[in-house]
C-alpha positions as CSV (number, residue, x, y, z in Angstrom):
1,X,193.2,207.9,60.3
2,X,194.4,205.9,63.3
3,X,193.7,208.4,66.1
4,X,194.3,208.1,69.8
5,X,190.8,206.9,70.4
6,X,191.2,204.1,67.9
7,X,194.6,203.3,69.4
8,X,193.1,203.0,72.9
9,X,190.3,200.7,71.6
10,X,192.8,198.6,69.8
11,X,195.0,198.3,72.9
12,X,192.0,197.3,75.0
13,X,190.9,194.7,72.5
14,X,194.4,193.2,72.4
15,X,194.5,193.1,76.2
16,X,191.2,191.3,76.4
17,X,192.3,188.8,73.8
18,X,195.6,188.2,75.6
19,X,193.7,187.7,78.9
20,X,191.4,185.2,77.3
21,X,194.3,183.3,75.8
22,X,196.0,183.2,79.2
23,X,192.9,181.9,80.9
24,X,192.0,179.4,78.2
25,X,195.4,177.9,77.8
26,X,195.5,176.1,81.1
27,X,192.0,174.6,80.4
28,X,193.0,173.4,77.0
29,X,196.2,171.8,78.4
30,X,194.2,170.4,81.3
31,X,191.7,168.8,78.9
32,X,194.5,167.4,76.7
33,X,196.1,165.8,79.7
34,X,192.8,164.5,81.1
35,X,192.5,161.9,82.4
36,X,195.8,161.6,84.3
37,X,194.5,159.4,87.1
38,X,191.6,157.2,88.2
39,X,188.0,158.5,87.6
40,X,185.1,158.0,90.0
41,X,181.5,157.5,89.0
42,X,179.4,158.3,92.1
43,X,176.3,156.2,92.0
44,X,173.7,157.4,94.6
45,X,172.1,154.0,94.9
46,X,173.1,150.7,96.5
47,X,174.9,148.1,94.4
48,X,172.7,145.7,92.4
49,X,170.1,148.2,91.2
50,X,169.1,149.5,87.8
51,X,171.7,152.3,87.9
52,X,174.5,149.7,88.4
53,X,173.2,147.7,85.4
54,X,174.2,150.5,83.1
55,X,176.9,152.4,85.1
56,X,179.2,149.3,85.5
57,X,179.4,148.2,81.9
58,X,179.9,151.9,80.9
59,X,182.7,152.3,83.4
60,X,184.4,149.1,82.1
61,X,184.2,150.4,78.5
62,X,185.5,153.9,79.4
63,X,188.4,152.3,81.3
64,X,189.4,150.6,78.1
65,X,188.9,153.7,76.0
66,X,190.7,156.2,78.3
67,X,193.4,154.0,79.6
68,X,192.6,155.0,83.2
69,X,190.5,153.0,85.7
70,X,186.9,154.2,86.0
71,X,185.4,153.0,89.3
72,X,181.9,153.0,90.8
73,X,181.4,154.5,94.3
74,X,177.9,153.5,95.6
75,X,176.5,156.0,98.1
76,X,172.9,155.0,98.6
77,X,170.3,156.7,100.8
78,X,167.3,159.0,100.8
79,X,166.1,158.2,97.3
80,X,169.4,159.1,95.8
81,X,169.7,162.5,97.4
82,X,172.6,161.6,99.8
83,X,174.9,160.6,96.9
84,X,173.7,163.6,94.9
85,X,174.7,165.9,97.8
86,X,178.2,164.3,97.9
87,X,178.6,164.6,94.2
88,X,177.5,168.3,94.1
89,X,180.3,169.1,96.6
90,X,183.0,167.1,94.7
91,X,186.0,169.0,93.2
92,X,185.0,170.0,89.6
93,X,188.2,168.7,88.1
94,X,186.9,165.9,85.8
95,X,187.7,163.1,88.2
96,X,184.3,162.7,89.9
97,X,181.1,162.3,87.9
98,X,177.6,161.8,89.1
99,X,175.4,159.0,87.8
100,X,171.9,160.5,88.1
101,X,168.4,159.1,87.4
102,X,164.8,160.3,86.9
103,X,164.5,160.2,90.7
104,X,166.6,163.3,90.9
105,X,164.0,165.3,89.0
106,X,161.4,164.2,91.5
107,X,163.4,165.0,94.6
108,X,162.9,168.8,94.5
109,X,159.2,168.3,95.0
110,X,159.6,165.8,97.8
111,X,162.6,167.0,99.8
112,X,162.2,170.6,101.1
113,X,165.8,171.1,102.4
114,X,168.1,169.7,99.7
115,X,171.5,171.2,99.9
116,X,172.0,171.0,96.1
117,X,170.0,171.9,93.0
118,X,169.8,169.4,90.2
119,X,169.6,172.2,87.7
120,X,172.3,174.4,89.1
121,X,174.7,172.2,91.0
122,X,175.5,170.0,88.0
123,X,176.3,170.2,84.3
124,X,174.1,167.8,82.2
125,X,176.4,165.5,80.2
126,X,174.4,162.6,78.8
127,X,171.3,160.5,79.2
128,X,172.8,157.0,79.2
129,X,169.7,154.8,79.1
130,X,165.9,155.2,79.2
131,X,164.1,152.1,80.6
132,X,160.4,151.7,80.7
133,X,158.8,150.9,84.0
134,X,157.1,147.5,84.4
135,X,154.6,146.4,87.0
136,X,155.8,143.0,88.4
137,X,154.1,140.8,91.0
138,X,155.3,137.9,93.1
139,X,153.0,135.1,91.7
140,X,152.8,133.5,95.1
141,X,151.2,136.6,96.7
142,X,149.2,138.1,93.8
143,X,146.8,136.0,91.7
144,X,146.4,138.5,88.8
145,X,148.1,137.7,85.6
146,X,147.1,140.7,83.4
147,X,146.3,144.4,83.9
148,X,142.5,143.9,83.9
149,X,142.7,141.3,86.6
150,X,145.2,143.3,88.6
151,X,143.1,146.5,88.7
152,X,140.0,144.5,89.7
153,X,141.9,142.8,92.4
154,X,143.2,146.1,93.8
155,X,139.8,147.7,93.7
156,X,138.3,144.9,95.6
157,X,141.0,144.9,98.2
158,X,142.0,148.5,99.0
159,X,145.1,148.6,101.2
160,X,145.5,144.9,101.3
161,X,148.5,144.8,98.9
162,X,151.8,146.7,99.1
163,X,154.3,147.8,96.5
164,X,158.0,148.2,96.9
165,X,160.1,151.1,95.6
166,X,163.7,152.1,95.5
167,X,162.9,154.7,98.1
168,X,160.5,157.5,98.8
169,X,160.6,160.1,96.1
170,X,162.0,157.8,93.4
171,X,160.3,157.2,90.1
172,X,159.4,153.7,91.4
173,X,157.4,155.4,94.1
174,X,155.8,158.0,91.9
175,X,155.0,155.4,89.3
176,X,152.9,153.7,91.9
177,X,151.2,157.0,93.0
178,X,150.4,157.8,89.3
179,X,148.9,154.4,88.8
180,X,146.7,154.8,91.9
181,X,145.5,158.2,90.6
182,X,144.6,156.9,87.2
183,X,142.9,153.7,88.4
184,X,141.3,154.8,91.6
185,X,143.0,152.2,93.7
186,X,145.0,152.2,96.9
187,X,148.1,150.1,97.4
188,X,150.4,150.6,100.4
189,X,153.9,152.0,99.6
190,X,156.9,150.3,101.2
191,X,160.2,152.3,100.5
192,X,163.6,150.6,100.4
193,X,167.1,151.8,100.1
194,X,167.5,151.1,96.5
195,X,166.0,148.9,93.7
196,X,168.3,146.0,94.6
197,X,167.1,145.5,98.2
198,X,163.5,146.0,97.0
199,X,163.9,143.3,94.3
200,X,165.4,140.9,96.8
201,X,162.4,141.2,99.1
202,X,159.9,140.9,96.2
203,X,161.6,137.7,95.1
204,X,161.7,136.4,98.6
205,X,157.9,136.9,99.0
206,X,158.2,139.7,101.6
207,X,156.4,142.2,99.4
208,X,153.6,141.8,96.9
209,X,154.5,143.9,93.8
210,X,156.8,146.6,92.4
211,X,156.8,149.3,89.8
212,X,160.3,148.7,88.6
213,X,162.7,149.4,85.7
214,X,163.2,146.6,83.2
215,X,166.9,146.6,83.9
216,X,166.4,144.8,87.2
217,X,163.1,143.1,86.4
218,X,163.6,141.6,82.9
219,X,166.0,138.8,84.1
220,X,163.5,137.8,86.8
221,X,160.5,137.9,84.5
222,X,162.3,135.8,81.8
223,X,163.4,133.3,84.5
224,X,159.8,132.9,85.6
225,X,160.3,134.2,89.1
226,X,158.1,137.2,88.6
227,X,155.0,137.9,86.6
228,X,154.9,141.1,84.5
229,X,151.5,142.7,84.4
230,X,152.2,145.4,81.8
231,X,155.0,147.8,80.7
232,X,154.6,151.6,81.0
233,X,155.8,152.5,77.5
234,X,154.2,153.5,74.2
235,X,155.3,150.2,72.6
236,X,156.2,146.7,73.8
237,X,159.8,146.1,75.0
238,X,162.1,143.9,73.1
239,X,163.3,142.5,76.4
240,X,159.8,141.1,77.2
241,X,158.0,141.2,73.9
242,X,155.0,139.1,75.1
243,X,154.1,141.6,77.8
244,X,151.5,144.2,76.7
245,X,151.7,147.9,77.4
246,X,149.4,149.7,79.8
247,X,148.0,151.5,76.8
248,X,146.9,148.1,75.3
249,X,145.3,147.4,78.7
250,X,143.2,150.5,78.6
251,X,145.4,153.1,80.4
252,X,146.5,155.3,77.5
253,X,148.1,158.0,79.6
254,X,150.1,155.7,81.9
255,X,153.6,156.1,80.6
256,X,156.6,156.0,82.9
257,X,160.3,155.4,82.4
258,X,163.5,155.5,84.4
259,X,166.4,157.2,82.7
260,X,170.0,157.0,83.9
261,X,172.5,159.7,83.2
262,X,175.8,161.3,83.8
263,X,176.4,164.8,85.2
264,X,179.5,166.8,86.1
265,X,179.8,168.9,89.2
266,X,179.1,172.6,88.3
267,X,182.4,174.3,87.4
268,X,184.0,171.3,85.6
269,X,185.9,172.8,82.7
270,X,183.9,172.7,79.4
271,X,186.8,171.1,77.4
272,X,186.7,168.1,79.8
273,X,182.9,167.9,79.8
274,X,183.0,167.9,76.0
275,X,185.7,165.2,75.9
276,X,183.6,163.0,78.2
277,X,180.6,163.5,75.9
278,X,182.7,162.3,73.0
279,X,183.9,159.2,75.0
280,X,180.4,158.3,76.2
281,X,179.0,158.6,72.7
282,X,181.8,156.3,71.5
283,X,181.1,153.8,74.3
284,X,177.4,153.7,73.8
285,X,177.8,152.9,70.2
286,X,180.0,149.8,70.8
287,X,178.3,146.5,69.9
288,X,179.0,145.2,73.4
289,X,177.1,148.0,75.2
290,X,174.3,148.1,72.6
291,X,173.8,144.4,73.4
292,X,173.7,144.9,77.1
293,X,171.3,147.9,76.8
294,X,169.0,145.9,74.7
295,X,168.9,143.0,77.2
296,X,168.1,145.6,79.9
297,X,165.2,146.9,77.9
298,X,166.8,150.2,76.8
299,X,167.9,151.8,73.6
300,X,170.5,154.6,73.3
301,X,168.6,157.9,74.0
302,X,171.1,160.1,72.1
303,X,170.6,163.1,74.4
304,X,173.7,165.0,75.3
305,X,174.6,168.4,76.8
306,X,171.9,171.0,76.7
307,X,169.4,168.7,74.9
308,X,169.6,166.5,77.9
309,X,169.4,169.5,80.2
310,X,166.0,170.4,78.6
311,X,164.7,167.0,79.4
312,X,165.8,167.4,83.0
313,X,163.9,170.6,83.3
314,X,160.8,169.2,81.7
315,X,160.8,166.2,84.1
316,X,161.2,168.4,87.2
317,X,158.0,170.2,86.1
318,X,156.1,167.0,85.3
319,X,156.8,165.2,88.5
320,X,156.1,168.3,90.6
321,X,152.5,168.0,89.2
322,X,152.2,164.3,90.1
323,X,153.5,164.9,93.7
324,X,151.0,167.7,94.2
325,X,148.0,165.7,92.9
326,X,148.9,162.5,94.7
327,X,149.9,164.1,98.0
328,X,153.0,161.8,98.0
329,X,155.2,162.2,101.0
330,X,158.4,160.8,102.3
331,X,156.4,158.4,104.5
């Protein structure tokens, strides 16, 4: 029997359903219309670094797929945290996306007054690339040609040599600190405003060595301008197949990579985020981008949405431990 109580419950249910449809309809229409104008990828590092090596080809491919221009806005500074802060405050309308990196999972342990939270201020969209770190030296300044010689040289000359990084608190910096912990060596850290400027000074002989991502180092290694000591991955890289891993050189626990990613500002409508995930997947599977990724020493990680979010949380915890053990600071 359909009594008054059932009638009231039925009416309430219908009202909730109607309210949901009213709220969901604009988002659905918005997603269908998106993109209606130019899209910006905010890159928190200077032009010419590893982030650009992946972000710019991706932007070009998405421009072709979406029929709207996708541009790169470089906002370097403070280990990528300046650009991250700008991106966190961007309108969550699907027209500004943040190109993040492993560095942003280190920042919470290094910067005490960040005005954003990498886990709360953004929606994880996709890991775009995962590039092993490589230890490279300027052959005019460092005589070592393999890991054994390099470690011996550093132990005999504590503090004599310096290493460049893309900035304090970046994975380049922490890769150096982790190396020092595991080998009992001391190498002076010199931070730069991005991987590009650091690489320029390394090539010019203003710095001795760098723990760098293969995206920026591989071309210089293959051109004979830098010497690769070892790669920090569990297997050799196809970009520099003749260079051994640190595991082969006797450091089984030294594994470091730089991943690059895309995030949306928190509050970006889910239908738009989902659509971007589909477009990024399509782009990363094109022969053109696959070829570029391989040359830059990366495969396609295939981590999207929440799966990528779990990786972000795990890395925040991992690097927090390294920072505490090393005593790394912002210099």
